[in-house]
C-alpha positions in Angstrom: -4.5 15.8 -34.6 -5.7 13.1 -32.1 -8.0 10.4 -33.2 -11.4 10.4 -31.6 -11.7 8.9 -28.2 -14.5 6.4 -28.2 -18.0 7.4 -27.5 -19.7 6.1 -24.4 -19.7 2.4 -25.3 -21.8 0.6 -22.7 -25.0 -0.7 -24.1 -26.2 -2.3 -20.9 -28.4 -0.2 -18.7 -27.7 0.2 -15.0 -30.4 -1.5 -13.0 -31.5 0.7 -10.1 -31.3 -2.2 -7.7 -27.7 -2.9 -8.7 -26.4 0.6 -9.3 -24.2 2.4 -6.8 -26.2 5.5 -6.0 -24.5 8.7 -7.0 -24.1 11.1 -4.1 -21.9 14.0 -2.9 -19.6 11.6 -1.1 -16.1 10.7 -2.3 -14.7 7.3 -2.6 -11.5 5.3 -2.7 -11.0 1.9 -4.4 -7.8 -0.1 -4.4 -9.1 -1.9 -7.5 -8.0 -5.2 -6.0 -11.4 -6.9 -6.1 -13.8 -8.1 -8.8 -15.0 -4.8 -10.4 -18.2 -6.0 -12.0 -20.6 -4.7 -9.3 -19.1 -1.2 -9.5 -18.4 -1.1 -13.2 -20.1 -2.1 -16.4 -17.6 -4.2 -18.4 -18.8 -4.5 -22.0 -18.7 -7.4 -24.4 -19.0 -5.7 -27.8 -17.1 -4.2 -30.7 -15.2 -1.0 -30.0 -15.3 2.1 -32.3 -14.4 1.7 -36.0 -10.9 3.2 -35.4 -10.0 0.3 -33.1 -8.7 -3.1 -34.1 -10.1 -4.8 -31.1 -13.3 -6.1 -29.5 -14.3 -5.6 -25.9 -14.2 -8.8 -23.9 -14.9 -8.9 -20.1 -12.3 -11.6 -19.5 -9.6 -9.0 -20.4 -10.3 -7.2 -17.1 -8.7 -8.9 -14.1 -8.2 -7.8 -10.5 -5.4 -8.9 -8.1 -3.7 -7.8 -5.0 -1.7 -5.4 -7.2 -4.7 -3.7 -8.7 -6.7 -4.2 -12.0 -5.2 -5.0 -15.4 -6.9 -4.6 -18.7 -5.1 -6.8 -21.2 -4.8 -7.0 -25.0 -5.0 -10.5 -26.4 -5.2 -12.1 -29.8 -8.6 -13.0 -31.2 -9.8 -15.2 -34.1 -11.3 -12.3 -36.0 -9.6 -11.1 -39.2 -11.3 -7.6 -39.1 -10.6 -7.2 -35.3 -7.6 -9.4 -34.5 -7.3 -8.4 -30.9 -9.5 -8.2 -27.7 -9.4 -5.3 -25.3 -11.3 -4.0 -22.3 -13.1 -1.2 -20.6 -14.6 -0.4 -17.2 -17.4 2.1 -17.0 -18.6 3.4 -13.7 -22.2 2.5 -12.7 -22.3 5.7 -10.6 -22.8 8.9 -12.5 -19.8 11.2 -12.4 -20.1 14.6 -10.8 -17.9 17.7 -10.4 -14.7 16.9 -8.4 -11.3 15.4 -8.7 -10.7 12.0 -10.2 -7.4 10.2 -9.5 -5.8 6.9 -10.4 -2.4 5.2 -10.5 -1.6 3.8 -14.0 1.1 1.9 -15.8 0.6 1.9 -19.6 2.9 0.2 -22.1 5.5 1.3 -24.6 3.9 -0.8 -27.3 3.1 1.1 -30.5 -0.6 1.4 -31.1 -1.6 0.6 -27.5 -3.7 3.2 -25.7 -4.4 3.4 -22.0 -7.3 5.8 -21.1 -8.8 7.4 -18.0 -11.6 9.8 -18.7 -15.1 11.1 -18.2 -17.7 11.1 -21.0 -21.3 12.2 -21.2 -23.7 9.5 -22.1 -25.8 11.6 -24.4 -23.7 10.9 -27.5 -20.4 12.2 -26.1 -21.1 15.9 -26.1 -18.5 16.3 -23.4 -15.3 14.3 -22.7 -12.4 14.9 -20.4 -9.3 12.7 -21.2 -6.1 11.5 -19.9 -4.5 9.1 -22.5 -1.1 7.4 -22.7 0.0 5.9 -26.0 2.7 3.4 -26.6 4.2 5.3 -29.5 5.8 7.6 -26.9 5.4 6.7 -23.3 7.3 9.8 -22.2 4.3 12.1 -22.9 0.6 12.2 -21.8 -2.2 13.4 -24.0 -4.8 15.6 -22.3 -8.0 16.6 -24.0 -11.5 18.1 -23.5 -14.2 17.5 -26.1 -17.2 19.7 -26.7 -19.8 18.6 -29.2 -17.2 16.7 -31.2 -14.6 19.4 -31.2 -11.2 18.6 -29.5 -8.9 20.8 -27.5 -5.9 18.5 -27.1 -2.5 19.1 -25.6 0.6 16.9 -25.3 2.5 17.2 -22.0 6.1 15.9 -21.6 6.2 13.8 -18.4 9.9 13.8 -17.7 9.8 10.0 -17.2 8.8 6.8 -19.0 5.3 6.1 -17.9 5.6 2.5 -18.9 8.3 1.8 -16.3 6.5 2.4 -13.0 3.4 3.6 -11.2 2.5 7.2 -11.4 -0.6 9.2 -10.3 -2.8 10.9 -12.9 -5.7 13.1 -12.0 -8.1 15.8 -13.3 -10.2 18.2 -11.4 -13.5 19.0 -13.1 -15.4 22.1 -12.1 -18.1 24.2 -13.7 -15.6 26.9 -14.8 -12.3 24.9 -15.3 -10.6 21.6 -15.7 -7.1 21.1 -14.2 -4.9 18.0 -14.9 -2.2 16.9 -12.5 0.6 14.3 -12.6 2.0 12.9 -9.3 0.2 15.7 -7.5 1.6 18.6 -9.6 -0.8 20.5 -11.8 0.5 20.4 -15.4 -2.4 22.0 -17.4 -5.6 24.0 -16.9 -8.4 24.7 -19.4 -11.1 27.2 -18.6 -12.2 28.2 -22.2 -14.3 25.2 -22.9 -17.7 24.9 -21.1 -18.6 21.3 -20.5 -22.1 19.8 -19.8 -23.5 20.2 -16.3 -23.3 16.7 -14.8 -26.3 17.5 -12.6 -28.5 17.5 -15.7 -26.5 15.3 -18.2 -25.4 11.9 -17.0 -21.6 11.3 -17.3 -19.5 8.2 -16.7 -16.0 7.6 -15.5 -14.1 5.2 -17.8 -10.8 3.2 -17.6 -9.8 1.4 -20.7 -7.1 -0.4 -22.7 -7.4 -0.7 -26.5 -5.6 -1.0 -29.8 -5.4 1.7 -32.5 -6.1 0.7 -36.1 -4.5 3.8 -37.8 -0.9 4.4 -38.6 -0.9 8.0 -37.2 1.5 10.1 -35.1 -0.7 10.0 -32.0 -0.6 6.3 -31.1 0.5 4.5 -34.2 -1.1 1.3 -35.6 -1.0 -1.7 -33.2 0.5 -5.0 -34.2 1.5 -7.7 -31.8 5.1 -7.1 -30.6 7.6 -9.4 -32.2 8.8 -12.1 -29.9 6.2 -11.3 -27.2 4.0 -14.1 -26.1 2.7 -12.5 -22.9 -0.2 -10.0 -22.8 0.0 -6.3 -23.5 -1.8 -4.7 -20.6 -2.7 -1.5 -18.8 -2.5 -1.5 -15.1 -4.7 0.5 -12.7 -4.8 0.9 -8.9 -6.0 3.4 -6.2 -8.9 5.0 -7.9 -10.2 8.0 -5.9 -12.9 10.6 -6.2 -13.0 13.8 -4.1 -16.1 16.1 -4.5 
């Protein structure tokens, strides 16, 4: 059984004058520039099942895309810092695509998902965990009930860029890897984003449970550099 993906974690409201207006238009973002005007980047504790605290300085953009890193902190209860990017624009039906490189570090999770902001009654997930970087975890939540599947990738996701996407429609959700559909779910009815606000989220965090899904994170022996998730080429097609 998968552990719960975090509930919508942004506490900051989106000011109308600063928000990117939701519309029927698609978009493409290389994720090579400062993301703060397009995304909420929280500074706060993550869910109880995490061993990290969100810090906005863990999110960094460069010419190669955006990284969200794991660093050591001075807290005994949450010994690491992590990060999350939450779209200011409300998510609508359509196809969401991003290139990602996760890590093969046990307990580290790289996430790309949509979540409803009314307490998480709907969530559509793509998650890569370091305990086994040769599989991807796909999931749809409805009122706290999960419908997870684990899909073999046929490659080590931690070694190179690959493209991950999900198509969200009123009557189905379809997930694709490198342009090839790998799973479709039509039995779970999600919220209607026209009436219930939803957000797109990219994150990188550390698991605090020694489970078979991600494993418990501890700093890799002999590693002084950051553990990080890498993202580029974010795209939305209505």
